[in-house]
C-alpha positions as CSV (number, residue, x, y, z in Angstrom):
1,M,206.9,204.1,-113.5
2,R,207.6,200.4,-114.3
3,S,211.0,201.0,-115.9
4,S,212.3,203.5,-113.4
5,L,211.2,201.5,-110.4
6,L,212.8,198.3,-111.7
7,G,216.1,200.0,-112.3
8,L,216.1,201.7,-108.9
9,A,214.9,198.7,-107.0
10,L,217.5,196.3,-108.4
11,F,220.5,198.4,-109.1
12,G,221.8,201.8,-107.9
13,S,219.7,204.1,-105.8
14,L,216.9,202.7,-103.6
15,P,213.3,203.1,-104.9
16,T,210.6,205.1,-103.2
17,L,209.6,202.3,-100.8
18,L,213.2,202.1,-99.5
19,Q,214.1,205.8,-99.2
20,G,214.8,206.8,-95.6
21,Q,215.7,203.2,-94.6
22,E,219.1,202.5,-93.3
23,P,221.1,200.8,-96.1
24,V,222.1,197.2,-95.8
25,T,225.6,196.4,-97.0
26,Q,227.7,193.9,-95.0
27,I,227.3,191.2,-92.4
28,G,227.5,192.7,-88.9
29,D,230.5,192.9,-86.7
30,L,229.7,189.4,-85.3
31,L,230.3,187.9,-88.7
32,K,233.4,189.8,-89.7
33,P,236.5,187.7,-90.5
34,H,238.2,186.6,-87.3
35,A,240.7,184.1,-88.4
36,I,242.3,184.0,-91.9
37,L,242.9,180.6,-93.5
38,D,245.9,180.6,-95.9
39,D,247.0,177.0,-95.6
40,F,245.3,175.7,-98.7
41,S,246.0,174.6,-102.2
42,V,244.1,175.4,-105.3
43,T,242.8,173.1,-108.1
44,A,241.5,175.0,-111.1
45,P,240.7,174.2,-114.8
46,P,243.9,174.4,-117.0
47,T,242.6,177.6,-118.6
48,I,242.4,179.4,-115.3
49,E,245.6,180.8,-113.8
50,W,245.8,181.4,-110.0
51,S,248.2,183.1,-107.7
52,F,248.5,184.7,-104.3
53,S,249.0,188.5,-104.0
54,D,251.6,190.0,-101.6
55,E,248.7,190.3,-99.1
56,G,248.1,186.6,-99.3
57,K,244.8,186.9,-101.2
58,L,244.0,184.5,-104.0
59,E,243.4,185.7,-107.5
60,L,241.9,183.7,-110.4
61,A,242.0,184.8,-114.0
62,G,241.7,183.2,-117.5
63,E,239.3,181.6,-119.9
64,L,236.1,180.1,-118.4
65,K,235.4,177.4,-120.9
66,D,231.6,177.2,-121.7
67,K,231.3,180.0,-119.1
68,A,231.4,177.4,-116.3
69,G,234.1,175.8,-114.1
70,T,235.0,174.5,-110.7
71,I,237.6,175.8,-108.3
72,I,238.6,173.6,-105.3
73,L,240.3,174.9,-102.2
74,Q,241.8,172.2,-100.0
75,P,243.8,172.2,-96.8
76,K,247.5,171.4,-97.5
77,E,247.7,169.0,-94.5
78,G,244.8,167.0,-93.2
79,P,241.3,168.4,-92.9
80,W,240.5,171.8,-91.7
81,D,239.2,171.9,-88.1
82,I,236.8,174.9,-88.0
83,S,234.9,173.8,-84.9
84,R,236.0,176.7,-82.8
85,Y,234.1,179.1,-85.1
86,S,230.5,179.3,-86.3
87,Y,231.0,180.6,-89.9
88,F,233.2,179.7,-92.8
89,R,233.3,182.6,-95.3
90,V,234.9,183.3,-98.7
91,D,235.0,187.0,-99.8
92,I,235.4,187.6,-103.5
93,T,235.7,190.7,-105.8
94,N,234.4,190.3,-109.3
95,G,237.0,192.1,-111.5
96,G,235.5,191.0,-114.8
97,D,232.7,192.4,-117.0
98,G,230.2,189.5,-116.5
99,L,227.8,188.5,-113.8
100,V,229.3,185.7,-111.8
101,W,227.2,183.1,-109.9
102,I,229.2,181.1,-107.4
103,R,227.8,178.1,-105.6
104,G,230.0,177.1,-102.7
105,R,230.1,173.8,-100.9
106,L,232.0,173.0,-97.8
107,D,232.8,169.3,-97.9
108,N,233.3,166.4,-95.5
109,E,234.2,163.0,-96.9
110,D,231.5,161.6,-99.2
111,A,230.0,165.0,-99.6
112,K,226.9,165.5,-101.8
113,D,224.7,168.6,-102.2
114,W,222.4,167.4,-99.5
115,A,224.7,165.2,-97.4
116,N,228.0,165.7,-95.5
117,S,228.3,169.3,-96.7
118,S,227.3,172.9,-96.0
119,S,226.5,175.3,-98.9
120,S,226.2,179.0,-99.8
121,Q,226.0,181.0,-103.0
122,A,226.4,184.6,-104.3
123,Y,225.5,186.5,-107.4
124,I,228.3,189.1,-108.1
125,L,227.9,191.9,-110.6
126,P,231.1,193.5,-112.2
127,G,233.0,195.5,-109.7
128,E,231.2,194.1,-106.6
129,R,232.6,192.3,-103.6
130,A,230.5,189.6,-102.0
131,T,230.6,187.0,-99.3
132,L,229.8,183.4,-99.4
133,A,229.0,182.6,-95.8
134,F,228.6,179.0,-94.6
135,P,226.8,179.0,-91.2
136,F,227.2,175.3,-90.8
137,P,225.4,172.9,-88.4
138,R,227.2,170.7,-85.9
139,P,226.5,167.6,-83.8
140,D,224.3,167.9,-80.8
141,E,227.0,166.8,-78.4
142,E,229.0,169.9,-79.2
143,D,226.4,172.3,-77.8
144,D,227.3,174.0,-74.6
145,S,224.5,176.5,-74.4
146,P,222.3,176.8,-71.3
147,E,219.4,174.4,-71.1
148,I,216.8,177.1,-71.7
149,F,217.9,177.3,-75.3
150,H,218.0,173.6,-76.0
151,T,214.6,173.2,-77.7
152,V,215.4,175.7,-80.4
153,D,217.4,174.6,-83.5
154,N,219.7,177.7,-83.6
155,R,221.3,179.2,-80.5
156,P,223.1,182.3,-79.5
157,N,226.4,180.4,-78.8
158,G,226.6,179.6,-82.5
159,F,225.1,176.1,-82.4
160,R,223.0,175.2,-85.3
161,R,221.0,172.0,-85.9
162,H,220.1,170.7,-89.3
163,W,218.9,167.3,-90.5
164,M,221.9,167.3,-92.9
165,K,224.8,166.2,-90.7
166,F,228.1,168.0,-90.9
167,K,231.4,167.6,-89.0
168,P,233.2,171.0,-88.7
169,D,236.4,169.3,-87.5
170,E,236.7,167.2,-90.7
171,V,236.4,169.7,-93.6
172,I,238.4,168.4,-96.6
173,A,237.5,171.1,-99.3
174,C,235.6,174.1,-100.3
175,R,234.3,173.7,-103.8
176,L,233.3,176.8,-105.8
177,L,231.1,176.0,-108.8
178,I,231.3,179.1,-111.0
179,R,229.1,180.2,-113.9
180,S,229.4,183.6,-115.7
181,T,227.9,185.6,-118.5
182,S,231.5,186.1,-119.7
183,D,234.0,183.5,-120.8
184,Q,236.7,185.5,-119.2
185,L,237.0,185.1,-115.4
186,N,238.7,187.7,-113.2
187,L,238.1,187.1,-109.4
188,K,240.3,189.2,-107.1
189,D,241.2,189.6,-103.5
190,I,239.7,186.2,-102.5
191,Q,240.0,185.8,-98.7
192,V,239.1,182.6,-96.8
193,S,238.3,183.1,-93.2
194,L,236.4,182.1,-90.1
195,A,233.9,184.2,-88.1
196,Q,232.1,184.3,-84.8
197,P,234.1,182.2,-82.3
198,Y,232.0,179.3,-81.2
199,G,230.7,178.4,-77.7
200,A,229.1,179.7,-74.5
201,E,232.2,181.4,-73.2
202,A,232.9,183.3,-76.5
203,N,229.3,184.4,-76.8
204,A,228.5,185.0,-73.1
205,R,226.9,188.4,-73.9
206,L,224.6,186.9,-76.5
207,L,223.5,184.3,-73.9
208,E,222.5,186.9,-71.3
209,L,218.9,186.8,-70.3
210,P,216.4,188.0,-71.1
211,Y,217.0,187.0,-74.7
212,L,214.2,188.9,-76.5
213,D,213.2,192.5,-76.0
214,K,209.6,193.7,-75.7
215,F,209.2,193.6,-79.5
216,G,210.4,190.0,-79.7
217,Q,213.8,190.9,-81.2
218,V,217.1,189.6,-79.9
219,R,218.1,192.0,-77.2
220,Q,221.9,191.9,-77.3
221,L,222.3,192.4,-81.1
222,D,221.7,195.4,-83.3
223,W,221.2,195.5,-87.0
224,P,219.8,197.8,-89.7
225,N,216.1,198.4,-89.4
226,K,215.8,197.0,-85.8
227,V,213.0,198.7,-83.9
228,H,214.2,200.5,-80.8
229,S,211.0,202.2,-79.6
230,G,207.3,202.3,-80.0
231,E,207.7,205.8,-81.5
232,E,210.0,204.4,-84.2
233,L,207.5,201.6,-85.0
234,A,204.7,204.1,-85.4
235,A,206.8,206.4,-87.5
236,R,207.6,203.6,-89.9
237,T,204.0,202.7,-90.2
238,K,203.0,206.3,-91.0
239,K,205.7,206.7,-93.6
240,E,204.8,203.4,-95.3
241,A,201.1,204.4,-95.4
242,Q,202.0,207.8,-97.0
243,N,204.3,206.3,-99.6
244,P,202.6,206.7,-103.0
245,A,204.1,203.4,-104.2
246,M,201.9,201.6,-101.6
247,Q,198.9,202.6,-103.7
248,T,200.0,201.0,-106.9
249,G,201.0,197.7,-108.3
250,P,202.8,196.7,-111.5
251,E,201.2,198.2,-114.6
252,S,201.3,194.8,-116.3
253,F,198.8,193.3,-113.7
254,N,195.0,193.2,-114.0
255,R,193.0,193.1,-110.8
256,Y,193.9,189.4,-110.2
257,G,197.6,189.9,-111.0
258,G,197.3,188.3,-114.5
259,W,198.9,189.7,-117.6
260,K,196.6,192.7,-118.4
261,E,197.9,193.3,-121.9
262,G,198.7,189.7,-122.7
263,P,196.6,187.4,-124.9
264,Q,192.9,187.2,-124.2
265,L,191.9,183.6,-123.7
266,K,188.5,182.1,-122.7
267,A,187.2,183.6,-119.4
268,T,185.4,181.1,-117.2
269,G,185.1,183.2,-114.0
270,F,187.5,180.9,-112.2
271,F,191.2,180.0,-112.4
272,R,192.1,177.2,-114.8
273,V,195.2,175.9,-116.6
274,E,196.0,175.9,-120.3
275,K,199.0,175.2,-122.5
276,Y,199.5,178.3,-124.7
277,K,202.1,178.5,-127.4
278,G,204.2,175.6,-126.0
279,R,204.1,176.5,-122.3
280,W,201.7,176.0,-119.4
281,W,200.0,178.8,-117.7
282,F,197.3,179.5,-115.1
283,V,194.5,181.5,-116.7
284,D,192.8,183.9,-114.4
285,P,189.0,184.4,-114.2
286,E,189.1,187.1,-116.8
287,G,191.0,184.9,-119.3
288,R,194.4,186.4,-118.9
289,L,197.7,184.5,-118.5
290,F,198.7,184.3,-114.9
291,F,202.0,183.3,-113.2
292,S,201.5,182.7,-109.5
293,H,204.1,184.8,-107.7
294,G,203.3,184.3,-104.0
295,A,204.2,183.5,-100.4
296,N,203.1,181.0,-97.8
297,S,201.9,181.7,-94.3
298,V,200.7,185.2,-95.1
299,G,199.3,186.7,-91.9
300,F,200.3,187.0,-88.2
301,D,200.2,183.5,-86.6
302,Q,203.7,183.6,-85.3
303,R,203.8,181.9,-81.8
304,T,206.7,181.2,-79.4
305,P,206.0,179.1,-76.3
306,H,206.7,180.7,-72.9
307,K,206.0,177.9,-70.4
308,D,209.1,177.2,-68.4
309,R,211.0,179.7,-70.5
310,E,209.8,183.0,-69.0
311,A,213.3,184.1,-68.4
312,L,213.9,184.4,-72.1
313,F,211.5,187.4,-72.3
314,E,212.1,191.0,-71.3
315,W,208.4,191.6,-71.5
316,M,205.3,189.3,-71.4
317,P,201.8,190.5,-72.0
318,S,199.1,190.0,-69.4
319,E,195.9,188.3,-70.4
320,G,193.9,190.7,-72.6
321,D,197.0,193.0,-72.9
322,L,197.6,194.0,-76.5
323,G,194.7,191.9,-77.9
324,E,195.6,188.3,-78.6
325,A,199.3,188.7,-77.8
326,I,199.2,186.1,-75.0
327,L,197.6,182.7,-75.6
328,P,197.6,179.7,-73.4
329,G,201.3,178.6,-73.4
330,S,202.6,181.0,-76.1
331,I,203.3,184.6,-77.0
332,Q,202.5,186.3,-80.4
333,F,204.9,189.1,-80.6
334,M,203.7,190.0,-84.1
335,I,200.2,190.5,-82.8
336,A,201.5,192.6,-79.9
337,N,203.5,194.8,-82.4
338,L,200.4,195.2,-84.7
339,N,198.3,196.3,-81.7
340,R,201.1,198.8,-80.7
341,T,200.9,200.0,-84.3
342,F,197.2,200.1,-85.1
343,G,195.4,199.9,-81.7
344,P,192.7,197.5,-80.8
345,D,191.3,197.1,-84.3
346,S,194.8,196.0,-85.6
347,K,193.9,192.9,-87.6
348,A,191.5,194.5,-90.1
349,K,194.0,197.4,-90.8
350,A,196.9,195.0,-90.9
351,Y,195.1,192.7,-93.4
352,D,194.4,195.7,-95.6
353,R,198.1,196.5,-95.5
354,V,199.1,192.9,-96.4
355,H,197.0,193.1,-99.5
356,S,198.5,196.5,-100.4
357,R,202.0,195.3,-99.7
358,M,201.7,192.2,-101.8
359,R,200.3,194.2,-104.7
360,Q,203.0,196.8,-104.5
361,W,205.7,194.1,-104.2
362,G,204.3,192.5,-107.4
363,M,203.0,189.4,-105.6
364,N,199.7,188.0,-106.7
365,T,199.1,184.9,-104.5
366,V,198.5,184.3,-100.8
367,G,199.9,180.7,-100.4
368,A,199.2,177.8,-98.0
369,W,198.8,178.2,-94.3
370,S,197.7,181.8,-94.6
371,D,195.2,183.6,-92.3
372,Q,191.7,182.7,-93.4
373,D,190.6,186.3,-92.8
374,L,192.6,187.2,-96.0
375,Y,190.2,184.9,-97.9
376,E,187.0,186.3,-96.5
377,N,187.6,189.8,-98.0
378,P,189.7,188.7,-101.0
379,K,191.9,191.2,-102.8
380,T,194.6,188.7,-103.7
381,P,194.2,185.2,-105.2
382,Y,194.8,182.5,-102.6
383,T,195.5,178.7,-102.2
384,P,194.0,177.0,-99.1
385,I,195.5,173.7,-97.9
386,L,193.7,170.7,-96.3
387,H,195.6,168.4,-94.0
388,V,193.8,165.0,-93.9
389,R,194.0,163.2,-90.5
390,A,195.5,159.7,-90.7
391,G,192.7,158.3,-88.5
392,K,192.4,154.7,-87.2
393,H,194.2,153.1,-90.0
394,S,197.6,154.6,-91.0
395,L,200.4,153.5,-93.3
396,G,202.8,155.5,-91.1
397,Y,204.8,158.6,-91.8
398,G,201.5,160.7,-91.8
399,L,200.0,158.6,-94.6
400,A,196.3,157.9,-94.1
401,D,194.9,154.5,-95.3
402,P,193.4,155.7,-98.7
403,F,191.2,152.6,-99.1
404,S,189.4,153.2,-95.8
405,S,186.0,154.9,-95.7
406,E,187.4,157.1,-92.9
407,F,189.8,158.6,-95.4
408,E,187.1,159.5,-97.8
409,K,185.0,160.9,-95.0
410,N,187.9,163.1,-93.7
411,V,188.7,164.4,-97.2
412,E,185.0,165.2,-97.8
413,E,184.5,166.9,-94.4
414,G,187.7,168.9,-94.7
415,L,186.8,170.2,-98.2
416,L,183.3,171.1,-97.0
417,R,184.8,173.3,-94.3
418,L,186.8,175.1,-96.9
419,A,183.8,175.3,-99.2
420,S,181.9,177.4,-96.7
421,V,184.3,180.3,-97.7
422,S,185.7,179.4,-101.1
423,A,183.4,177.1,-103.1
424,S,182.1,179.9,-105.3
425,D,185.0,182.3,-104.9
426,P,186.8,183.3,-108.1
427,W,189.8,184.5,-106.1
428,C,190.5,180.9,-104.9
429,L,193.3,179.8,-107.2
430,G,193.0,176.1,-106.2
431,I,193.4,173.8,-103.2
432,Y,196.3,171.7,-101.9
433,I,195.5,168.4,-100.1
434,D,198.3,167.4,-97.7
435,N,201.9,168.4,-97.6
436,E,205.2,166.5,-98.0
437,L,203.7,163.1,-97.6
438,R,206.5,160.7,-97.0
439,W,205.9,158.5,-100.0
440,Y,209.6,157.6,-100.1
441,E,209.3,155.6,-96.8
442,P,208.4,151.9,-96.9
443,F,204.6,152.4,-96.6
444,V,203.9,149.3,-98.6
445,H,205.7,147.2,-96.0
446,N,203.5,148.8,-93.3
447,A,200.4,147.8,-95.3
448,L,201.6,144.2,-95.6
449,A,202.4,144.1,-91.9
450,G,199.2,145.9,-90.8
451,S,196.3,144.6,-88.9
452,P,193.9,142.2,-90.7
453,D,191.1,144.8,-90.8
454,M,193.2,147.5,-92.5
455,P,191.5,148.2,-95.8
456,T,194.8,148.9,-97.7
457,R,196.2,145.6,-96.4
458,K,193.1,143.9,-97.8
459,A,193.6,145.6,-101.2
460,V,197.3,144.6,-101.2
461,F,196.6,141.0,-100.4
462,A,193.8,140.9,-103.0
463,F,196.3,141.8,-105.6
464,L,198.9,139.3,-104.4
465,Q,196.5,136.4,-104.1
466,D,195.1,137.2,-107.5
467,K,198.5,137.2,-109.1
468,Y,199.8,134.2,-107.1
469,S,197.2,131.6,-106.5
470,T,199.2,129.9,-103.8
471,I,201.7,131.1,-101.2
472,E,204.2,128.7,-102.9
473,Q,204.0,130.6,-106.1
474,L,204.7,133.9,-104.2
475,N,207.7,132.2,-102.5
476,A,209.1,131.2,-105.8
477,S,208.9,134.7,-107.1
478,W,210.1,136.5,-104.0
479,G,212.7,133.9,-102.8
480,T,210.9,133.6,-99.5
481,T,209.7,130.7,-97.3
482,Y,206.3,131.8,-95.9
483,D,204.2,128.9,-94.5
484,S,200.9,130.7,-95.3
485,W,199.5,134.0,-96.3
486,E,199.0,134.8,-92.6
487,T,202.8,134.7,-92.0
488,L,203.6,137.2,-94.7
489,N,205.2,140.0,-92.6
490,V,209.0,139.9,-93.2
491,F,210.2,141.1,-96.6
492,P,213.2,140.1,-98.7
493,E,216.0,142.7,-99.1
494,E,217.0,141.7,-102.6
495,S,214.4,140.0,-104.9
496,A,213.5,140.9,-108.4
497,G,210.0,139.5,-108.0
498,F,209.4,141.4,-104.8
499,E,210.7,144.7,-106.3
500,E,208.4,144.3,-109.3
501,D,205.4,143.8,-107.0
502,L,206.6,146.6,-104.7
503,K,206.4,149.1,-107.6
504,F,203.0,148.0,-108.6
505,L,201.7,148.2,-105.0
506,R,203.1,151.7,-104.6
507,R,201.2,152.6,-107.7
508,L,198.0,150.9,-106.4
509,I,198.1,152.8,-103.1
510,A,199.0,156.2,-104.6
511,N,196.4,155.8,-107.3
512,R,193.7,155.3,-104.7
513,Y,194.9,158.3,-102.6
514,Y,195.0,160.8,-105.5
515,K,191.7,159.5,-107.0
516,V,189.8,160.0,-103.8
517,C,191.2,163.5,-103.4
518,H,190.5,164.3,-107.1
519,D,186.9,162.9,-107.0
520,M,186.1,164.8,-103.8
521,M,187.5,168.0,-105.3
522,R,185.3,167.6,-108.4
523,K,182.3,166.9,-106.2
524,I,182.7,169.9,-103.7
525,F,184.8,172.3,-105.8
526,P,183.8,171.6,-109.4
527,N,185.2,175.0,-110.6
528,H,188.5,175.0,-108.8
529,L,191.9,173.4,-109.4
530,Y,193.3,170.5,-107.4
531,L,196.9,171.5,-106.7
532,G,198.2,168.1,-105.5
533,S,200.1,167.3,-102.3
534,R,203.2,169.5,-102.3
535,M,205.6,166.6,-102.8
536,H,209.1,166.6,-101.4
537,K,210.3,163.4,-103.0
538,A,208.6,160.2,-104.0
539,P,209.2,157.0,-106.2
540,P,208.5,157.4,-109.9
541,E,205.3,155.3,-109.6
542,V,203.8,157.8,-107.1
543,Y,204.6,160.7,-109.3
544,E,203.0,159.1,-112.3
545,E,199.8,158.2,-110.4
546,S,199.5,161.8,-109.0
547,T,199.8,163.2,-112.6
548,R,196.6,161.3,-113.5
549,Y,194.5,163.3,-111.0
550,A,196.1,166.6,-109.9
551,D,195.3,169.6,-112.2
552,V,198.6,171.1,-111.2
553,M,201.6,169.2,-109.7
554,S,203.0,170.9,-106.6
555,G,206.4,170.3,-105.0
556,N,208.6,171.9,-102.3
557,R,212.0,172.5,-103.7
558,Y,214.8,174.0,-101.5
559,M,217.5,174.2,-104.1
560,P,219.6,177.0,-105.6
561,L,217.3,177.0,-108.6
562,P,214.1,175.1,-109.2
563,V,214.6,171.6,-110.6
564,T,211.9,169.8,-112.6
565,L,209.1,168.3,-110.5
566,L,208.4,165.6,-113.1
567,P,210.2,163.4,-115.5
568,K,210.3,164.9,-119.1
569,E,207.7,162.4,-120.4
570,F,205.0,163.9,-118.2
571,D,203.6,167.1,-119.7
572,K,201.9,168.7,-116.7
573,P,201.8,172.2,-115.2
574,C,203.7,172.4,-111.9
575,I,204.0,174.9,-109.1
576,V,207.0,175.2,-106.7
577,S,204.9,175.4,-103.5
578,E,207.9,176.1,-101.1
579,F,211.4,177.5,-101.3
580,H,213.5,180.0,-99.4
581,F,216.9,181.5,-98.7
582,C,218.1,182.7,-95.3
583,A,220.9,185.0,-94.2
584,P,222.5,185.4,-90.7
585,D,222.8,189.2,-90.6
586,R,219.5,190.3,-89.1
587,G,219.4,189.0,-85.6
588,V,217.5,185.8,-86.2
589,P,220.0,183.0,-85.7
590,G,218.4,180.3,-87.9
591,I,219.8,179.3,-91.2
592,G,216.7,177.7,-92.7
593,L,217.2,175.1,-95.4
594,T,219.2,177.1,-97.9
595,Y,221.4,180.0,-97.0
596,V,223.4,182.9,-98.2
597,G,225.7,185.6,-96.7
598,D,223.4,188.7,-96.4
599,Q,220.2,190.3,-97.4
600,L,221.4,191.4,-100.8
601,Q,222.3,187.9,-101.7
602,R,219.1,186.5,-100.2
603,S,217.1,188.8,-102.5
604,R,219.2,188.0,-105.5
605,A,218.9,184.2,-104.9
606,Y,215.2,184.7,-104.6
607,A,214.9,186.7,-107.8
608,A,217.1,184.2,-109.8
609,Y,215.0,181.3,-108.5
610,V,211.7,182.9,-109.6
611,L,213.0,184.1,-113.0
612,D,214.4,180.6,-113.7
613,A,210.9,179.2,-113.0
614,V,209.3,181.8,-115.3
615,L,211.5,180.6,-118.1
616,Q,210.6,176.9,-117.7
617,P,207.6,175.8,-119.9
618,N,205.8,173.7,-117.3
619,I,206.3,175.8,-114.1
620,V,203.2,178.1,-113.5
621,G,204.2,179.6,-110.1
622,T,206.5,179.9,-107.1
623,H,205.5,180.4,-103.5
624,W,208.2,181.6,-101.0
625,F,208.2,180.1,-97.5
626,A,207.2,182.3,-95.6
627,Y,205.8,185.8,-95.3
628,F,207.2,186.4,-91.8
629,D,210.3,185.4,-89.9
630,Q,210.2,182.7,-87.3
631,S,210.7,183.8,-83.7
632,A,214.3,184.0,-82.6
633,A,213.2,182.0,-79.5
634,G,211.6,179.3,-81.6
635,K,208.3,178.9,-83.5
636,I,206.2,176.0,-82.4
637,S,206.9,173.0,-84.6
638,R,205.7,169.5,-83.7
639,G,204.6,170.8,-80.3
640,K,207.8,172.5,-79.2
641,P,209.7,175.7,-80.0
642,A,212.2,174.6,-82.6
643,V,212.7,176.4,-85.9
644,N,213.9,180.0,-85.7
645,G,215.0,181.2,-89.1
646,N,215.3,184.4,-91.1
647,I,212.8,183.2,-93.7
648,G,210.5,186.1,-94.0
649,F,209.6,189.1,-96.2
650,V,208.8,190.8,-92.9
651,D,210.4,190.5,-89.4
652,V,208.7,190.0,-86.0
653,T,207.8,193.7,-85.9
654,D,206.0,193.4,-89.3
655,T,208.7,195.6,-90.8
656,P,209.5,194.5,-94.4
657,Y,213.0,193.6,-95.5
658,P,213.5,196.3,-98.1
659,E,215.8,194.3,-100.3
660,M,213.2,191.5,-100.6
661,A,210.4,193.9,-101.4
662,A,212.5,195.7,-104.0
663,Y,213.6,192.6,-105.8
664,S,210.1,191.1,-105.7
665,R,208.7,194.2,-107.4
666,G,211.4,194.1,-110.0
667,L,210.5,190.5,-110.7
668,A,206.9,191.4,-111.3
669,D,207.8,194.1,-113.8
670,V,209.6,191.5,-116.0
671,M,208.0,188.1,-115.4
672,Y,205.4,188.5,-118.1
673,S,207.6,190.2,-120.6
674,Q,210.2,187.5,-120.4
675,A,208.0,184.4,-120.0
676,D,207.4,183.8,-123.7
677,R,211.0,184.1,-124.8
678,E,212.0,180.7,-126.3
679,S,215.7,180.7,-125.6
680,V,217.0,182.8,-122.7
681,D,220.2,182.5,-120.7
682,L,219.2,183.0,-117.1
683,L,222.4,184.7,-116.0
684,S,222.4,187.1,-119.0
685,L,218.8,188.0,-118.2
686,L,219.7,188.6,-114.6
687,Q,222.6,190.8,-115.5
688,A,220.5,192.9,-117.9
689,T,217.6,193.0,-115.4
690,W,219.8,194.1,-112.4
691,S,221.8,196.6,-114.4
692,T,219.3,198.4,-116.6
693,P,215.6,199.2,-116.6
694,A,213.3,196.6,-118.1
695,P,211.3,197.3,-121.3
696,P,207.5,197.3,-120.9
697,P,205.8,193.9,-121.4
698,S,205.0,193.3,-125.0
699,K,201.3,193.1,-126.2
700,R,200.4,189.7,-127.4
């Protein structure tokens, strides 16, 4: 079953779990080319010849030295002004015999991968045509949508908000970074165009109220697999339940999702980590190697606020109607749809289906922020997360004062709450403490400028006064003119002495934070792994101190492929605790943090990311964010409806995205068989995996 399912899931006919579903091929009519751009010049490597066909389409052919190269498309005169549209797109046919991976970047001046740019990517097998779609953000002042939409990040008029700023009227280039399994490149029929005219007038129909239908879907759009009736929803559920594939998981999995036929290591009854034959692994309670292939936010807690926004909704439940579908101030459309599907006992049946789905999709971990009910009847390993309150003393940016007794108390009390469910549970993979702490902010400055009773400030001053016996000695080192220790609250911008002390003080504070977390974990969860704090970015000193205490380093990495979480000199197991890719072709307007053109490319980007992680010797897992889509009308974030992206394995009706499910299962069927290969080219592995059935995992 393994080989045939992989081949069908990833290439050619759809597998059992997809049969009967409407196939997904192209971006909808809204995203079709509207205006063609042909006023550009081309810069290519000298070994690549380029020309325009009689139809005005670009063609590229020639030797791709080292199987990699960059093509730059630039407007002939001045920047492109694409502000009257919502999407920039590049359509490409792969006429060669190798898999081509193209990373596209739309540039303003001073563009970088995460600044003054917008990006997209596509994996194109031989003979395929694919779209790089750039659904770019724009400045707030350009939004002309009605006020009722203003709290959400992505709006029906085509407006999109992102922390990465972008000016659509000042586009100076589109860069195409190309990698291939072949050293001969042949890209044909390349068309550059703009799609979805921008603004309230051009999108008047999409802005019509109510915005969402009774299922929580965008009312004025249609797309493959949209639910149109309760009968249709019930029929899907029945068909899924009767699908034989729902009863099975990958043959390579044991009951925990570890490598059943892999090497037998020491079994402790709990998850642990071990370096085996040059690479790090989780080891499951039965002593089998385990790669954590999972998703965050597994469950049904998807809320969108309704206060002062009632006009957005075609239907709103009454109190008690469809279970917990209505809460004070918010609607849970997913709960409503589950109750439509399963009746009043929906949650228990829906949780059983979640476990079955994840197993059948080849996923073996329920990640952070998931419904606790999934832990209480565990059938899938899980990773709870504890958020520690900052309390009275704070270093700002969500950082609690780690030297305060309040911090120790809050960590202890939080872990004790988790222990009531998980302390003796072998299914608990490990525990995160906190998420994306902003260690990159000037938290040391805040400690120095804090109130005299702040414990971290006292620790900082104790170090400084021990190193510099007088304020005059500190002034000589820092180049400052403080009158006394009490006046130390303004800091030099450039000072070698200050920078040296700043690095040490970062280390001092981070060491205390991670030591407290580690020691409390060992006290309350002596048999479970401390999975760190899901870092986003931090100074090297903070990373180094965290490696002293976390059993597994965790980091959130929204990139085309996973990048190392640690400098090479640190030999530590790491888990990518968040990543995702979003597409604009399923009725949810949000573009998330990394985006592609359609569901096929979303699934391929996901599969490539996970396989690349599998091949890295210190990555022991990847967790997708998140299990379900955010509401098109905005999921609650920081107290208001904001984020609304196509980030899920399932949509608001709890209908799976078939492409994501199929590619996920295909991953599971190869991740153990490929993980021990010493030298593997990722793109070659992807082309072989997506084109032919995989061999069974080898016995070790």
